[in-house]
N, C-alpha and C positions, 0 to 999 in steps of 0.2 A: 504494500500500500504506500502511495507516495506521501511525501512530507508536505504539510501546509504550514506556512509561517503567517501568524496573525499578530498584528500590533495590539498591545494592551491599551485599551481606551476607557475602561470602566474600573471602579473600585473592586467589583467582583473578580474581574480578570487580574487585577493587581494582586489580590490575595492569593489567587492561584499561582501567579508568578512567584510570590514569596514562599509559598508552602510546597512548591514542587520539590525543593531539595530535601524536605522532611521525608518524603516518600522515597526519593532516590537513595538516601543514606540510612534508611530505617534500620537496617541490620548491621550497620558499620559501627564498630566499637570506638572509633577514633574521631568521628565527626561530632562537632559541637554546634548545635543550632543557635542562631541569633534569636532575639525576641521578635516575634511577628509584629507586634504593635510598633516597636521602634523602627523596623524596616518599612512599615506602612508610612510612617512619618517621613523617613529619608527619601522615599520614592514618590511622594505626593507633591505635585507642583504648588499646591496652595499652602503647604506647611513647611517645606524646606527652602530657605532663602537662597540656597545654591542655584535654584532655577532662575534667579534674577540675573545671574552672570554665566550660566551654563545652559546648553541645549541638551536634550536627552530623548531617547526613544527606547521602548521596551518591546521585545518580541518573544512570543511563545511558539514553539514548534509542536505541531500535532501530527500524529499518525492515526487517522480516523478520529475517534473521540478522546484518545489518550494523549496527554501532554508528555513529550519525550525530551524537551530541552527548553532552555530560556537564555536570553542574553540582553544586556542593556548596551546601547550606544550613547556615549557622552562626549560633548565638546566643552572643555573648560577654556573659555575665551581668555580670561586673565592669564592662565598658565601659558597658553600659546603666545600671548603678547610678551610675557616675561622671557620666555625661552626662544622667541622668534621662530615659531614653528606653525605648521598647519596640520596638527595632529588631532585625530579623534581618539577616544578611548573605548575599549570594551570592558565590561565588568558585570558583576552579579550573574556570572555565567555558570551553567550546569547543563549536563547532557548525558544521555545514555551512550554506551560504547558502540556507536554506529556512524560510519563515515558520512552517510547521506544526511543524517540529522545534523551533524557538526557542520558540514559544508553548507547546508541550507541556512543555518543560524548565522554563520559568519558571512556568507554572501549577502544576507539581508542587512547586516550592520555595516558591512563594507560599502554596499551600494548607497545606503543612507548617508554615510560619511562623505562619499564622493559627491553626492548630490548637494552637500553643504560646502563643497569646495576644499575639502581636506585632502591631504597628500599622503598620509600614513595613518595607521591605527595601532595603538599600543595598549597593553593591559595584561592581566586584569588590574584596573584602577577604578576608583570611584570618583565622586565629585571633588572630594578633598582627601587629604592624608588621614582624616578621621574615619574614612570609610575603608572597607576591605580592599586590600591590594596584594598582588603577587600570587602566582599559582605555585602550589607546592610541587617541587621536583625531587626532593629527598625528605625522608622522614614520614613515610606513609603509615608506619607502624607506631607513630607517636600521637598521643592524645592532643587534639586541637585546643585552641584557647578562644576566649570570647572575642578577642581583637583580630583574629586571623582566619584566613580561608583554609578549609580542608577540601581536598579533592582526590579523586581516584588516580592511580598511576597512569591510566590511559589518557588522561587529559593532555599532559605535555607531549605525548606521542602524536596525538592529533595535531597539535600546534606545529610540530616539526613537519608533519606530512603536508600541511597547508602552506608551508613556506615562511612561517613565523620564526624569527631568530631572537636570540637574547638581546635585551635592551639593558636591563639592570637585574641584579640579584640582591636578595636580602638573606642574611643569616639569622638563625635563632639559637639561643643557648639556654641550657640550664646552668644557672649561676649558684653554686653551693655556698651557703652562708657560713662564714668562718666563725670559729669559736670566740674570736675577739677582733676588734678593729685592727687592721694592719698598722703597724707602728708608723710606717711612712705616711699613711693617710692622716693619722693623728697629728703628726708634725706639720704636714702641709696645711691641714685645716686651720691650725692655730696661726700659722704665718699669714694665710690668706685673710682670715678675719681681721687681724691687726693691720695688714698692709692696705686693704681696700675698704675697711670700715664696714664689714658685713656681719650679719647675725642670722641665726636660725629662727624661723618663725613657725610655731605650732599652734594648733587650735583645739579648743574644748567644745565649741558649739558651732553648728553649721552656719549660723548667721554671721559668725566672725569671719568666715571665708569670703563672703560676697564683696566686701570692699576691695579685695585683692583679685577677684575672679577675672575681671576683664584684663587686668595686668598680666595674669598667667597666660592668656591667649595672645596678648600683644607681645609678650616675651617669646612665645611659640612662633609667632609670625616672623620675628627677627631671627630666631635661632634656626628655623627651617628654611629660610630664604634660599641658601645655596643648594638645597637638596633636590634630588631628582623629582621633576614634575610638579614642584611646589608652586603655589600661587597664594599670596597673602589672603587671609580670611577677611571678608568685609565686616564692618560693624554689625550688620544684621546677622551674619553668620556667627560672629562671636556671641551675640545675645542668645542665639539659638543653642549653641553648645554650652553656654553657661547654664541656661535653663534645663538642658537635658542632662548634663553630667555632674554638676555640683551636688544635686541631691543624692547622687550615687556614691560619692566618695566616702571613705572611712577615715575619720579624722586622724587616727593614730598612724595611718600609712601615708599621710600627706606632709611633705616638708617643703617650705619655701626658704630661699636665701634672699634676704632683704638688705638693701643698702641703707645703713642707718641714717645717713644725711638727709635723705628725701623719702624714705619708706618705699623705695622702688624695688619691684621683684626683678632680681637679676638671674635667678635660677629656680627651678622647681623640680620636684620628683613626686609623682603620684602613682601609687601602687594599690592593688586591690587583692583581696583573697581570691585565689583561683576558683572560678565558678563553673568550670567545665562539666564536672559530674552533675552539678545541680541543674545546669542548662539542659543536659541530656535527659534528666528525669522530667523536667518541665516541658520538653518537646516544643520549645518556642513560645509557650503560652504562660502568662503570668497567672491567669485564672483558668479553672477554679482552684487548682491546688499547686500550680507551679510556684507561686510566691512562697509557699512553705519551704520548699527545697532551697530556693534562692536566699531567703532570709536566714535560714539555718547556716548555709555556707558563708554568707556575708558576715555573720556575727561570731562565727567560731574562731578558735585558735587554729589558723590554717597551716597545713604542712607545706603548702606551695602558695606563693604570691605571684601575681602578674605585674611586671613593670610596665605600667600602662602608658604613662606620658612623662617625658622629662625634657628639659631644655635649659640652655644657658645663653644669655645675651652674647653676641659675637665678641664684644670687647673684653669679655671675661673668659672666653674659651682658652683652654690650654694654660690656665693660670691657677688650677687647683680647686676651683669651685666645686667640682664633682666630689672632691674629698669631703667637703662639708656635708653633702647629701649622704654619703656613705657613713660618715661618723654619727649622724643622727639615726639613720634607718637600721643599721646593723644591730644595735642594741634592742631596738623595737622588735626586729625579726627574731632575735635570739630569745627574748622574753616570751614571744608567742609560740616558740617552738618550730619556726619555719625551717625546713630542710633545704629548700632551694627556691630560686626565683626564676620564672620564665621571662626571658628578655623580651619576647615578642620580636617582630621583624626589625632588623637593623641593616641598613644599606651596607653592602660589602665595601663600597667606595668611601664610606664615612669612617676614615681612620681614627678620628678622635673618639667616636663612640665605641669602636672595636677595641682600642687600646686601653680603655678604662677597666677592662676585665683582666688585665695582665696579672694583677695581684690576687686573683681569685681562682679557685678551682672551677673549671667550667667544662661543659660538654656541648659541642656543636651537634645538635640533633635534628635540625630541620633547615632546609634551604628552599626559598621560593623565588620565582622569576617573573619579571615583566617582559613580555614578548613584543616585538614590533614587526610591521610589514608595510611596505610601500603599496599604495593602492592606486 
């Protein structure tokens, strides 16, 4: 039976688009679903301010009445302007192991991109760096995380078959928590605090975070500027992420580095208890019972934490500010009984982020890739 590609145009179809992966991976022990409601917001034009600066299209592949694949096409115009490119992105992609299905999906998104005047297509990428990015190419037997894509081994095989080539890779590590803070970090941390007039900022109540929330994302904007595919978040996007993510944080796992002279956020580290098993039990739904699994995992003493977001202002990079983050968080992790942290994706070309783990025992257990193809 031939493959039919349909554009998603209704909320009912959008929910089918989002939930397709739940069926595709229902028997896979490593796949971690995202929350359906959160993805509905991300992919809704009237709710996600990314649509003010991006164009997007969603396609579903059908064989008869059965959905057999999905793909999104995205054009991030600010990113193209920053990087002087005419690139489209593909993302939110899943498919059965069938060449006809895969070719039909990618033909649809490539033709859409060409119709918009684009010259290449890259991905998997989302609207921003806060969305899922990078296709897994190593580590298929490793449990996924809330922040990253899981996919079957046949995915990159189809990418190569269609002529897509490597654009960028991300590495992921298990970072084992040391028994004590490395002596070098302690020494560097004290020097940095004195030399640059910095201090560690912690919080006891959620409302205390909000005066710094926009600064966190403004620091992220500056810290991520040179990184692959990045475009600065707009003020509306920052508002969107503040409202989405600040209620999710766990205060003991948040550390800010503040410049004392003007109370400016110069660096931040945000981690969360690993919610992978809880998300599997919830199967993407907060209700009726998913919230029980998530709250239990969120409030527990976790064996694993996810390093969710971190950034340092460019003028403070390579000056030891990361040591201050480690000096605060390592004792917190030890007190909780954390065994290791999931780094989540780190660009292999970002030497500064890779080298910060040199003083820790680590295991490189996953690699993911962004592909590119001229169209």
